C-alpha positions as CSV (number, residue, x, y, z in Angstrom):
1,M,-23.1,15.7,-3.9
2,D,-22.3,16.4,-0.3
3,T,-18.5,16.6,0.0
4,S,-18.4,18.0,3.6
5,Q,-17.7,14.6,5.1
6,L,-14.5,14.3,3.0
7,Y,-12.6,16.6,5.3
8,L,-11.3,16.7,8.8
9,V,-12.9,19.4,11.1
10,D,-9.9,21.7,10.9
11,F,-9.4,21.4,7.1
12,P,-8.9,24.9,5.6
13,E,-12.1,26.1,4.1
14,E,-10.3,27.7,1.1
15,L,-8.8,24.4,0.1
16,K,-12.1,22.5,-0.1
17,I,-13.6,21.4,-3.4
18,K,-15.3,24.1,-5.4
19,D,-18.3,23.1,-7.5
20,L,-17.2,23.7,-11.1
21,D,-18.9,22.7,-14.3
22,I,-15.8,22.1,-16.4
23,V,-17.9,20.6,-19.3
24,S,-19.7,24.0,-19.6
25,L,-16.4,25.8,-19.5
26,Y,-15.1,23.5,-22.3
27,H,-18.1,23.9,-24.6
28,Q,-18.4,27.6,-24.0
29,N,-14.7,28.1,-24.9
30,R,-14.0,29.6,-21.5
31,F,-10.5,28.2,-21.6
32,E,-8.9,30.6,-19.2
33,E,-11.3,29.5,-16.4
34,L,-10.9,25.9,-17.5
35,D,-7.1,26.0,-17.4
36,A,-7.3,27.3,-13.8
37,V,-9.3,24.2,-12.6
38,I,-7.4,22.3,-9.9
39,V,-7.0,18.7,-10.7
40,C,-5.0,17.6,-7.7
41,R,-3.6,18.8,-4.3
42,D,-1.3,17.0,-1.9
43,S,-1.9,16.3,1.7
44,N,-0.5,19.8,2.6
45,G,-3.0,21.5,0.3
46,D,-0.4,22.4,-2.3
47,I,-1.5,22.2,-5.9
48,T,0.3,19.5,-7.9
49,A,-1.8,19.7,-11.1
50,T,-4.1,22.1,-12.9
51,F,-6.1,21.5,-16.1
52,E,-3.8,23.9,-18.0
53,E,-0.5,22.0,-17.4
54,D,0.9,19.7,-20.0
55,T,1.8,17.2,-17.3
56,W,-0.6,16.4,-14.4
57,K,1.5,15.4,-11.4
58,L,-0.9,13.0,-9.6
59,M,1.2,11.3,-6.9
60,P,-1.5,11.9,-4.2
61,F,-3.9,9.9,-6.5
62,A,-1.4,7.3,-7.5
63,R,0.7,6.6,-4.4
64,R,3.0,4.5,-6.6
65,K,6.7,4.5,-7.4
66,I,6.4,5.1,-11.1
67,K,3.8,6.3,-13.6
68,T,2.3,8.9,-11.3
69,S,1.8,11.6,-13.9
70,F,-0.4,12.1,-17.0
71,N,1.5,13.6,-19.8
72,F,-0.3,15.4,-22.6
73,S,2.7,17.4,-24.0
74,E,2.9,15.7,-27.3
75,F,-0.5,17.2,-28.2
76,K,0.4,20.8,-27.2
77,H,0.5,22.0,-30.9
78,S,-3.2,21.1,-31.2
79,P,-4.8,22.8,-28.1
80,R,-8.3,21.7,-29.1
81,L,-7.3,18.1,-29.4
82,M,-5.3,18.2,-26.2
83,N,-8.1,19.8,-24.2
84,E,-10.6,17.1,-25.5
85,L,-8.2,14.4,-24.3
86,K,-7.8,16.1,-21.0
87,L,-11.5,16.5,-20.6
88,V,-12.3,12.8,-21.1
89,T,-9.3,11.8,-18.9
90,Y,-10.6,14.1,-16.2
91,G,-14.0,12.4,-16.4
92,R,-12.5,9.0,-16.1
93,L,-10.2,10.0,-13.3
94,F,-13.0,11.4,-11.2
95,N,-15.5,8.7,-12.3
96,K,-18.0,11.0,-14.0
97,N,-19.8,7.9,-15.5
98,P,-23.5,8.6,-15.5
99,Q,-24.2,4.8,-15.4
100,G,-23.0,4.8,-11.8
101,R,-20.2,2.2,-12.4
102,K,-17.5,1.6,-9.8
103,A,-14.5,3.8,-10.2
104,S,-11.5,2.3,-12.0
105,S,-8.1,2.2,-10.2
106,F,-5.5,4.9,-10.9
107,S,-3.3,2.4,-12.7
108,A,-6.2,1.4,-15.0
109,I,-6.9,5.1,-15.9
110,E,-3.1,5.6,-16.6
111,S,-3.1,2.6,-18.9
112,E,-6.3,3.7,-20.5
113,L,-4.8,7.1,-21.3
114,S,-1.8,5.5,-23.0
115,K,-4.2,3.5,-25.2
116,N,-6.3,6.6,-26.0
117,K,-3.1,8.3,-27.1
118,I,-2.8,5.9,-30.0
119,A,-6.0,7.2,-31.5
120,Y,-5.2,10.8,-30.7
121,R,-1.8,10.5,-32.3
122,F,-3.5,9.5,-35.5
123,L,-5.8,12.5,-35.2
124,L,-2.8,14.8,-34.6
125,E,-0.9,13.6,-37.6
126,N,-3.9,14.2,-39.8
127,N,-4.7,17.7,-38.3
128,Y,-8.0,16.6,-36.8
129,T,-9.3,18.3,-33.7
130,S,-11.7,15.8,-32.2
131,L,-12.3,12.0,-31.8
132,S,-15.6,12.6,-33.6
133,Q,-13.7,12.7,-36.9
134,L,-13.6,8.9,-36.6
135,S,-17.3,8.8,-37.4
136,N,-16.4,9.7,-41.0
137,P,-16.1,6.4,-43.0
138,K,-13.1,7.6,-44.9
139,T,-11.3,8.7,-41.8
140,W,-12.1,5.4,-40.1
141,E,-10.7,3.5,-43.1
142,A,-7.5,5.6,-42.9
143,F,-7.4,5.0,-39.1
144,E,-7.5,1.2,-39.7
145,E,-4.7,1.5,-42.3
146,Y,-2.7,3.5,-39.7
147,L,-3.1,0.8,-37.1
148,I,-2.1,-1.9,-39.5
149,N,1.1,0.0,-40.6
150,K,2.1,0.5,-36.9
151,S,2.0,-3.3,-36.4
152,Y,0.3,-3.1,-33.0
153,A,-0.4,-6.4,-31.2
154,Q,-4.0,-7.6,-30.9
155,R,-4.0,-7.0,-27.2
156,T,-2.9,-3.4,-27.6
157,L,-5.7,-2.8,-30.1
158,E,-8.2,-4.4,-27.8
159,G,-7.1,-2.1,-25.0
160,M,-7.4,0.9,-27.2
161,F,-10.9,0.0,-28.4
162,V,-11.9,-0.5,-24.7
163,A,-10.5,2.9,-23.9
164,I,-12.5,4.6,-26.7
165,N,-15.6,2.7,-25.7
166,N,-15.2,4.1,-22.2
167,I,-15.2,7.6,-23.7
168,L,-18.4,6.8,-25.4
169,K,-19.9,5.7,-22.1
170,L,-19.0,9.1,-20.7
171,S,-21.1,10.9,-23.4
172,G,-23.8,11.7,-20.8
173,W,-21.3,13.8,-18.9
174,H,-18.9,15.3,-21.5
175,H,-21.6,15.9,-24.2
176,L,-19.1,15.4,-27.0
177,K,-21.0,14.4,-30.2
178,L,-18.7,11.6,-31.3
179,G,-21.2,10.1,-33.8
180,F,-20.1,6.5,-33.8
181,N,-21.1,3.3,-32.0
182,P,-19.0,1.2,-29.6
183,I,-16.2,-0.7,-31.3
184,K,-16.3,-4.5,-31.4
185,Q,-13.2,-6.2,-29.9
186,E,-13.2,-8.7,-32.8
187,L,-11.8,-5.9,-35.0
188,S,-8.4,-6.3,-33.4
189,S,-7.9,-9.8,-35.0
190,K,-8.7,-8.2,-38.4
191,L,-6.1,-5.5,-38.0
192,S,-3.3,-7.6,-36.5
193,D,-2.0,-11.1,-36.5
194,K,0.2,-10.5,-33.5
195,K,-1.4,-12.6,-30.8
196,L,-0.7,-12.5,-27.1
197,Q,2.8,-13.6,-26.4
198,Q,3.4,-15.4,-23.2
199,T,6.1,-14.5,-20.7
200,L,9.2,-16.6,-21.3
201,V,10.3,-19.5,-19.2
202,I,14.0,-19.1,-18.3
203,P,16.0,-22.0,-19.9
204,E,17.0,-24.6,-17.2
205,R,20.8,-24.1,-17.5
206,L,20.4,-20.3,-17.3
207,S,17.9,-20.6,-14.5
208,D,20.2,-22.7,-12.4
209,A,23.1,-20.3,-13.1
210,I,21.2,-17.1,-12.3
211,Y,19.5,-18.4,-9.1
212,G,22.7,-20.2,-8.1
213,Q,24.8,-17.0,-8.4
214,A,22.2,-15.0,-6.4
215,I,22.3,-17.6,-3.6
216,K,26.1,-17.7,-3.7
217,L,26.4,-13.9,-3.3
218,V,23.8,-13.7,-0.5
219,N,25.4,-16.6,1.5
220,A,28.9,-15.1,1.1
221,A,27.7,-11.6,2.2
222,L,25.4,-12.6,5.0
223,P,28.1,-13.0,7.7
224,H,29.3,-9.5,6.9
225,K,26.0,-7.8,6.5
226,E,26.6,-5.3,9.3
227,S,30.0,-4.4,7.9
228,I,28.5,-3.9,4.5
229,A,25.9,-1.5,5.9
230,E,28.4,0.4,8.0
231,T,30.8,0.7,5.0
232,E,28.0,2.2,2.9
233,K,27.2,4.7,5.8
234,A,30.8,5.6,6.2
235,L,31.1,6.4,2.5
236,Q,28.0,8.6,2.6
237,D,29.2,10.4,5.8
238,N,32.6,10.9,4.2
239,Y,31.0,12.5,1.1
240,L,28.8,14.8,3.3
241,E,31.8,15.8,5.3
242,G,33.7,16.6,2.0
243,K,30.7,18.6,0.7
244,R,30.4,20.5,4.0
245,T,34.1,21.4,4.0
246,L,34.0,22.6,0.3
247,D,30.8,24.6,0.9
248,E,32.4,26.2,3.9
249,K,35.4,27.2,1.7
250,L,33.0,28.7,-0.8
251,K,31.2,30.6,1.9
252,N,34.5,32.0,3.0
253,G,35.3,33.3,-0.5
254,S,37.6,30.6,-1.9
255,T,37.7,30.5,-5.7
256,F,37.5,27.4,-7.8
257,T,37.5,26.6,-11.5
258,F,34.0,25.3,-11.4
259,L,32.6,28.7,-10.4
260,G,31.3,31.3,-12.9
261,E,31.7,35.0,-12.8
262,S,28.7,35.4,-10.5
263,K,30.2,32.7,-8.1
264,N,27.6,30.2,-9.1
265,I,28.5,26.6,-10.0
266,V,28.9,26.2,-13.8
267,D,30.8,23.0,-14.0
268,H,29.1,20.4,-11.9
269,R,31.7,17.7,-12.8
270,K,34.5,19.7,-11.4
271,Y,32.4,20.5,-8.3
272,V,32.0,16.8,-7.7
273,I,35.8,16.2,-8.1
274,A,36.4,19.1,-5.6
275,I,34.1,17.4,-3.0
276,A,36.1,14.2,-3.4
277,D,39.3,16.2,-2.9
278,N,38.0,17.6,0.4
279,Q,36.8,14.3,1.8
280,P,38.7,13.3,5.0
281,Q,39.3,9.7,4.0
282,T,39.9,8.0,0.7
283,L,37.2,5.6,-0.5
284,S,39.7,2.7,-0.8
285,D,40.7,3.2,2.9
286,I,37.0,3.0,4.0
287,I,36.4,-0.1,1.8
288,A,39.6,-1.9,2.6
289,P,38.5,-3.6,5.9
290,L,35.4,-5.0,4.2
291,A,37.4,-6.0,1.1
292,R,39.6,-8.3,3.3
293,K,36.5,-10.1,4.5
294,I,34.7,-10.7,1.2
295,E,36.5,-13.4,-0.8
296,N,36.6,-13.6,-4.6
297,T,35.2,-10.1,-5.0
298,E,37.0,-7.0,-6.3
299,L,36.4,-4.1,-3.9
300,N,39.2,-1.7,-4.8
301,N,37.3,1.5,-5.0
302,G,33.9,3.2,-4.7
303,N,32.7,2.0,-8.1
304,D,33.5,-1.6,-7.2
305,F,31.6,-1.3,-3.9
306,H,28.6,0.4,-5.6
307,R,28.4,-2.4,-8.2
308,Y,28.7,-5.1,-5.5
309,L,26.0,-3.5,-3.4
310,G,23.7,-3.5,-6.5
311,Q,24.4,-7.1,-7.1
312,L,23.5,-8.1,-3.5
313,I,20.2,-6.2,-3.7
314,T,19.3,-7.8,-7.1
315,S,20.3,-11.2,-5.7
316,C,17.9,-10.8,-2.8
317,Y,15.2,-9.8,-5.2
318,I,15.9,-12.8,-7.4
319,I,15.7,-15.3,-4.5
320,C,12.4,-13.8,-3.2
321,G,10.8,-13.7,-6.6
322,G,12.3,-16.9,-8.0
323,F,11.2,-19.1,-5.2
324,S,7.8,-17.6,-4.5
325,G,6.3,-16.7,-7.9
326,M,5.1,-13.4,-6.5
327,R,4.2,-10.5,-8.8
328,D,6.4,-7.5,-9.0
329,S,3.8,-5.4,-7.1
330,E,3.7,-8.1,-4.4
331,L,7.5,-8.4,-4.1
332,D,7.6,-4.6,-4.0
333,K,5.8,-4.5,-0.6
334,L,8.2,-6.9,1.3
335,T,9.4,-5.5,4.6
336,P,12.0,-6.7,7.2
337,N,9.1,-8.5,9.0
338,S,7.8,-10.3,5.9
339,Y,9.6,-13.6,6.5
340,Y,8.5,-16.1,9.1
341,K,8.7,-19.9,9.7
342,D,5.7,-22.0,10.5
343,T,5.7,-25.7,11.6
344,F,3.0,-28.1,10.6
345,E,3.1,-31.8,11.6
346,G,6.8,-31.6,12.4
347,R,7.7,-30.0,9.1
348,D,9.1,-26.4,8.8
349,Y,7.6,-24.1,6.1
350,H,9.3,-20.9,5.1
351,M,6.8,-18.1,4.4
352,L,6.7,-14.5,3.1
353,Q,3.9,-12.1,3.8
354,S,3.1,-9.2,1.6
355,H,0.2,-7.4,-0.1
356,T,-1.6,-8.5,-3.2
357,F,-3.6,-6.1,-5.4
358,K,-5.0,-8.0,-8.4
359,L,-8.5,-8.4,-6.9
360,G,-8.4,-5.7,-4.3
361,E,-5.6,-5.0,-1.8
362,K,-5.2,-7.5,1.0
363,R,-2.6,-9.3,3.1
364,E,-1.4,-12.7,1.7
365,T,1.2,-15.4,2.4
366,W,3.5,-17.3,0.0
367,V,5.4,-20.5,0.7
368,V,9.1,-20.0,-0.3
369,A,12.4,-21.8,-0.2
370,P,14.7,-21.5,2.9
371,A,17.0,-19.1,1.0
372,A,14.3,-16.4,1.3
373,Q,15.2,-16.1,5.0
374,Q,18.8,-15.2,4.2
375,A,17.7,-12.8,1.4
376,I,15.3,-10.9,3.7
377,E,17.9,-10.8,6.5
378,L,20.6,-9.4,4.2
379,I,18.5,-6.8,2.4
380,T,17.1,-5.7,5.8
381,A,20.6,-5.1,7.1
382,I,22.1,-3.3,4.0
383,T,19.1,-1.0,3.6
384,K,18.6,-0.1,7.3
385,Y,20.0,3.5,7.0
386,W,18.4,4.2,3.6
387,R,14.9,3.2,4.8
388,K,15.0,5.9,7.4
389,E,15.5,8.6,4.7
390,V,13.6,7.4,1.7
391,R,10.3,9.1,0.8
392,Y,7.6,6.4,0.5
393,P,4.7,7.5,-1.8
394,D,2.1,5.8,0.5
395,T,2.7,5.7,4.2
396,K,0.8,2.5,4.4
397,Y,3.7,0.7,2.8
398,N,6.6,2.4,4.7
399,N,9.7,0.4,5.4
400,T,9.7,-1.7,2.3
401,V,13.1,-3.1,1.7
402,W,13.8,-2.4,-2.0
403,V,15.6,1.0,-1.7
404,N,18.9,2.3,-3.0
405,Q,21.0,5.4,-3.0
406,P,22.6,5.6,-6.5
407,Y,23.8,9.2,-6.0
408,R,25.6,10.5,-2.9
409,S,24.2,14.0,-3.5
410,K,20.6,12.8,-3.4
411,I,18.5,11.0,-0.8
412,P,17.8,7.3,-1.1
413,R,14.9,6.3,-3.3
414,L,12.7,3.3,-4.1
415,I,14.0,1.0,-6.8
416,N,12.2,1.2,-10.1
417,Y,12.6,-0.7,-13.3
418,W,13.7,-4.1,-12.0
419,N,13.9,-5.5,-15.5
420,K,16.9,-3.3,-16.3
421,R,18.6,-4.4,-13.0
422,L,18.0,-8.0,-13.8
423,Q,19.3,-7.7,-17.3
424,L,22.4,-5.9,-15.9
425,F,22.9,-8.8,-13.5
426,C,22.9,-11.3,-16.4
427,K,25.3,-9.1,-18.3
428,Q,27.7,-8.7,-15.4
429,F,27.9,-12.4,-14.7
430,D,28.0,-13.4,-18.4
431,F,24.8,-15.4,-18.4
432,V,24.6,-15.5,-22.2
433,V,22.2,-17.6,-24.4
434,T,23.7,-20.6,-26.2
435,Q,22.2,-22.3,-29.2
436,E,21.0,-25.1,-26.9
437,D,19.3,-22.5,-24.6
438,Y,17.6,-20.9,-27.6
439,Q,16.2,-24.2,-28.8
440,E,15.0,-25.1,-25.3
441,C,13.4,-21.7,-25.1
442,L,11.5,-22.4,-28.3
443,N,10.4,-25.8,-27.0
444,S,9.3,-24.5,-23.6
445,N,7.5,-21.4,-24.9
446,S,5.2,-22.5,-27.8
447,A,3.0,-19.4,-27.3
448,S,5.9,-16.9,-27.6
449,S,7.7,-17.6,-30.8
450,N,7.5,-13.9,-32.0
451,K,8.8,-12.7,-28.6
452,I,11.7,-15.2,-28.7
453,K,12.7,-14.0,-32.2
454,E,12.6,-10.4,-31.1
455,T,14.3,-10.6,-27.7
456,V,16.4,-13.7,-27.3
457,K,19.7,-13.6,-29.2
458,V,22.4,-16.4,-29.1
459,G,25.6,-15.0,-27.7
460,E,23.9,-12.2,-25.8
461,P,22.8,-12.0,-22.1
462,W,19.4,-13.5,-21.2
463,P,16.7,-10.8,-21.3
464,M,15.6,-11.3,-17.7
465,A,12.2,-9.9,-16.6
466,T,10.4,-9.9,-13.2
467,H,7.4,-11.9,-14.5
468,Q,9.7,-14.7,-15.7
469,F,10.0,-15.8,-12.0
470,R,6.3,-16.6,-11.9
471,R,6.2,-18.3,-15.3
472,S,9.3,-20.3,-14.6
473,L,8.1,-21.5,-11.2
474,A,4.9,-22.7,-12.7
475,F,6.6,-24.4,-15.6
476,Y,9.2,-26.3,-13.7
477,C,6.8,-27.3,-10.9
478,I,4.7,-29.1,-13.5
479,K,7.7,-30.4,-15.6
480,N,9.4,-31.9,-12.6
481,R,6.2,-33.0,-10.9
482,L,7.0,-30.9,-7.8
483,G,3.4,-29.6,-7.4
484,T,-0.1,-29.5,-8.9
485,A,-1.9,-26.7,-10.7
486,I,-4.3,-26.5,-7.7
487,A,-1.4,-25.8,-5.4
488,L,0.1,-23.3,-7.8
489,K,-3.3,-21.6,-8.1
490,Q,-3.2,-20.9,-4.3
491,Q,0.4,-19.9,-4.4
492,F,-0.2,-17.4,-7.3
493,K,-3.4,-16.0,-5.8
494,H,-5.3,-16.7,-9.0
495,L,-9.1,-16.6,-9.1
496,Y,-9.4,-19.2,-11.9
497,L,-7.6,-22.5,-12.4
498,S,-7.4,-21.8,-16.1
499,M,-5.1,-18.8,-15.5
500,T,-2.7,-21.0,-13.5
501,E,-2.8,-23.6,-16.3
502,W,-1.8,-20.8,-18.7
503,Y,1.3,-20.2,-16.6
504,T,2.2,-23.9,-16.6
505,N,1.8,-24.0,-20.4
506,G,4.4,-26.4,-21.9
507,G,5.3,-27.9,-18.5
508,K,3.4,-31.2,-19.0
509,L,4.7,-31.6,-22.5
510,A,8.3,-31.0,-21.2
511,S,7.6,-33.5,-18.4
512,I,6.5,-36.2,-20.9
513,R,9.5,-35.5,-23.1
514,G,11.9,-36.1,-20.2
515,L,9.9,-39.0,-18.7
516,R,11.5,-42.4,-18.5
517,V,9.0,-44.9,-17.2
518,D,10.2,-48.0,-15.3
519,D,7.2,-50.3,-15.7
520,K,8.1,-52.5,-12.8
521,I,8.5,-49.6,-10.4
522,Q,5.4,-47.9,-11.6
523,K,3.4,-51.2,-11.2
524,A,4.8,-51.6,-7.6
525,L,3.9,-48.0,-6.8
526,N,0.3,-48.4,-8.1
527,I,-0.1,-51.6,-5.9
528,V,1.2,-49.8,-2.8
529,N,-1.0,-46.8,-3.5
530,A,-4.1,-49.0,-4.0
531,E,-3.4,-51.0,-0.8
532,T,-2.9,-47.8,1.2
533,V,-6.2,-46.4,0.0
534,A,-8.0,-49.7,0.6
535,N,-6.6,-49.9,4.2
536,K,-7.9,-46.3,4.9
537,I,-11.4,-46.9,3.4
538,F,-11.7,-50.4,5.1
539,N,-10.7,-48.9,8.5
540,Q,-13.3,-46.1,8.1
541,W,-16.1,-48.6,7.5
542,H,-15.1,-51.5,9.7
543,S,-14.2,-49.8,13.0
544,D,-15.8,-47.7,15.6
545,I,-13.6,-44.6,15.0
546,Q,-15.3,-41.2,15.1
547,L,-15.7,-39.4,11.8
548,S,-17.0,-36.0,10.7
549,G,-17.8,-34.5,7.3
550,S,-20.8,-35.1,5.2
551,H,-19.8,-38.6,4.0
552,G,-18.0,-39.4,7.3
553,K,-21.3,-39.0,9.2
554,T,-23.0,-41.2,6.5
555,I,-20.4,-43.9,7.1
556,M,-21.1,-43.9,10.8
557,K,-24.8,-44.3,10.3
558,M,-24.4,-47.3,7.8
559,R,-21.8,-49.3,9.7
560,D,-24.5,-51.8,10.7
561,D,-25.5,-52.2,7.1
562,V,-22.4,-51.8,5.0
563,P,-22.9,-51.5,1.2
564,Q,-21.6,-54.3,-0.9
565,I,-18.7,-52.2,-2.4
566,Y,-17.3,-51.7,1.2
567,S,-18.1,-55.2,2.5
568,S,-14.6,-56.5,2.7
569,W,-11.0,-55.4,2.1
570,D,-10.7,-57.5,-1.1
571,V,-13.9,-55.9,-2.6
572,I,-12.6,-52.4,-1.7
573,Y,-9.2,-53.1,-3.2
574,Q,-10.6,-54.4,-6.5
575,A,-12.9,-51.4,-6.8
576,I,-9.9,-49.1,-6.4
577,K,-8.0,-51.0,-9.0
578,D,-11.0,-50.8,-11.4
579,G,-11.3,-47.0,-10.8
580,R,-14.7,-47.3,-9.1
581,L,-13.4,-46.0,-5.7
582,T,-11.0,-43.3,-4.9
583,L,-9.9,-41.3,-1.9
584,H,-7.9,-38.0,-1.9
585,S,-6.7,-36.2,1.2
586,T,-5.8,-32.7,2.3
587,A,-4.7,-31.4,5.7
588,H,-8.4,-30.8,6.7
589,S,-10.4,-33.7,5.1
590,Y,-10.6,-36.7,2.8
591,C,-12.7,-36.6,-0.3
592,K,-14.2,-39.6,-2.1
593,A,-15.2,-37.6,-5.1
594,G,-11.6,-37.4,-6.4
595,Y,-11.1,-35.2,-9.4
596,D,-14.9,-34.8,-9.8
597,C,-14.8,-32.5,-6.8
598,D,-15.1,-28.8,-7.6
599,M,-12.0,-28.2,-5.4
600,D,-13.6,-25.3,-3.5
601,G,-12.3,-26.8,-0.3
602,I,-8.7,-26.4,-1.4
603,I,-9.0,-22.7,-1.0
604,T,-11.9,-22.5,1.4
605,P,-11.7,-25.6,3.6
606,Q,-15.0,-24.8,5.5
607,F,-16.9,-26.0,2.4
608,C,-15.6,-29.5,3.0
609,V,-17.1,-29.8,6.5
610,D,-20.6,-30.0,5.1
611,C,-19.7,-30.8,1.5
612,S,-22.6,-30.2,-0.9
613,S,-21.8,-33.3,-2.9
614,G,-21.7,-35.5,0.3
615,S,-18.1,-36.6,-0.3
616,S,-16.0,-35.3,2.7
617,I,-14.6,-37.5,5.5
618,I,-12.8,-36.0,8.6
619,D,-10.9,-38.3,11.0
620,D,-9.4,-37.5,14.4
621,K,-6.0,-36.3,13.0
622,Q,-7.8,-33.8,10.7
623,A,-10.0,-32.7,13.6
624,I,-6.8,-31.6,15.4
625,W,-6.1,-29.4,12.3
626,W,-9.5,-27.8,12.7
627,Q,-8.9,-27.3,16.4
628,K,-5.6,-25.4,15.7
629,K,-7.4,-23.5,12.9
630,H,-10.1,-22.4,15.4
631,K,-7.6,-21.2,17.9
632,S,-5.5,-19.3,15.4
633,L,-8.4,-17.6,13.7
634,V,-10.1,-16.5,17.0
635,A,-6.8,-15.1,18.2
636,Y,-6.2,-13.3,14.9
637,I,-9.7,-11.7,14.9
638,A,-9.2,-10.6,18.5
639,L,-6.0,-8.8,17.6
640,G,-6.8,-7.5,14.1
641,D,-8.3,-4.1,14.0
642,D,-7.9,-3.6,10.2
643,I,-9.7,-6.8,9.0
644,S,-12.1,-6.0,6.2
645,V,-15.8,-7.1,6.4
646,T,-15.3,-9.6,3.6
647,D,-12.2,-11.2,5.3
648,R,-14.0,-11.2,8.7
649,S,-17.0,-13.1,7.3
650,H,-14.7,-15.5,5.6
651,F,-12.8,-16.2,8.9
652,I,-16.1,-16.6,10.9
653,T,-17.4,-19.2,8.5
654,Q,-14.2,-21.2,9.0
655,I,-14.5,-20.8,12.8
656,R,-18.1,-22.2,12.7
657,A,-17.0,-25.1,10.5
658,A,-14.2,-25.8,13.0
659,E,-16.7,-25.7,15.9
660,N,-18.9,-28.2,14.1
661,V,-16.0,-30.6,13.7
662,M,-14.8,-30.2,17.3
663,S,-18.4,-30.9,18.5
664,D,-18.4,-34.1,16.5
665,F,-15.2,-35.2,18.3
666,D,-16.2,-33.9,21.7
667,M,-13.3,-31.6,21.8
668,P,-13.4,-28.8,24.4
669,F,-13.6,-25.3,23.0
670,T,-15.1,-21.9,23.8
671,P,-17.7,-21.0,21.2
672,F,-16.7,-17.8,19.3
673,E,-19.1,-14.9,19.7
674,A,-18.8,-12.3,16.9
675,E,-18.5,-8.8,18.3
676,L,-21.2,-6.4,17.1
677,K,-20.0,-2.9,16.4
678,V,-22.5,0.0,16.6
679,T,-22.0,3.0,14.4
680,E,-23.9,6.2,15.1
681,L,-25.4,7.8,12.1
């Protein structure tokens, strides 16, 4: 393999990859040389991990906030077993698969290692030195018994079997003679009856209380956002001045009780107290001006302010997550510029932009509630000083807003473990589960009975978690008929509608339980709807208006010989009432196929222009939508230097579709010419 093109011209020669056969080193027991193998370097060329170390620090690989290391220390009392696990992990990390498969992501390898450890713990407990011992029928029987006794969930076992099978696929590289065949996934259901438990919907009363408290805190703090930020900066500057004064005294020979015989600090608690004693201002004096502005909030000392600041940060996170349904990894990449407002047909839409990673990293947009604007505005203000100092693991995502400085003596850091912060929020504001909440939780989460029994306790705070935002948004949208699964699919960035429907699980049933039907009103609505659709279809056939789309063009050709079903308004109206005619609309087209449509055009509207089923109709109002789409996409491509090949081709097909529509309506436009880039080889 030619690795020369991996480096810049001035990259130090001594730091470049050395061609090492670690498999031979392993099998020839040349462990001293094997231990010296470098696993990872940082951008400065400094070694962060070698094969020998119990923990491989892999931040340059991971570029994440958490789970950036591989820890093998629990196997250190069995060096042979630990080295085998390291070897196969090394092979997966560097994609040594002889089948030429695409490399897995770092997070996938990290998760795979955690699953492999289940099997290796069994081997360790039984004094085995290799995974090959599982080829012994008696050992395998004991292994199955071990898994049953540990009460692992089916999904955990499935993940472990996949991880072991991936080791088997590496056999052509690591040459370990494991001696058993790939494990069938069906075995997981034999060894465990713990099926996949769905993320919980937040009970409605608690949801209203939690989201309401977050909005209340943000709205109350927003007018004073600059004062809050300046107060935090003043507290930090005051600490640094106190530390500088104390360190100066130490340098000049002053003696303190926190010092040992060699003048080193032996009592850190007393050292911290001494810093406070040397600060030029008291904390209460710094906080007092802000405390007079913020009503109904205790801000008497540093602890009060620290708690209040934490509540504001969590509130902003709750608003952004609760009203968007974004994943934690997507929320994590929000910046001060993520919010914007768009206007369509006179209506304002509040949007958040971030990155999504589920099917490859790309920029995406989510529709949110207006409260998100205030949340982004507040979190931007109160973290503006911290964001200048924090060390981001990946420079591509610099300036993300979720940062904090929990310790005055340390630099600000990215916030991890949001679930703990959310649960603390529920505890601080006494959002406890009632018996009614518990029963509602059971009714709303039919696929999570075991999880409810284990985690939800009457009289205790609600066990809040980040993914509950997503689940709750889907559930309540369907329950309260605020949106469709198709719309949620786009909002959640799902590939398959079935995944979205899994998130909405229980919503339809809850909607039916709470539905009170007024037959007279429903009948009137049905009549109005049928009349509206009949008017639209009649006007399409019995007028000279221009139409586009596959069926729209057919209508124009047949206006001189109208089929019987479209012959008069009464015939059309009766066909609609009988269910023989239907017409559904989107911003970009009408569709006569109704729910028989494959719905591809919902996500990729260009498919509707020349619909393969011959069902699309585009009128003059929708043509204006295509005209605006053409203008915005051409402008975006002209400005975007980092557009991937896949996204570029996707945009160009939409541009061509828009040009076809505009041509049908004789709209003036400049045809887009794709720029060809020449790369020298």
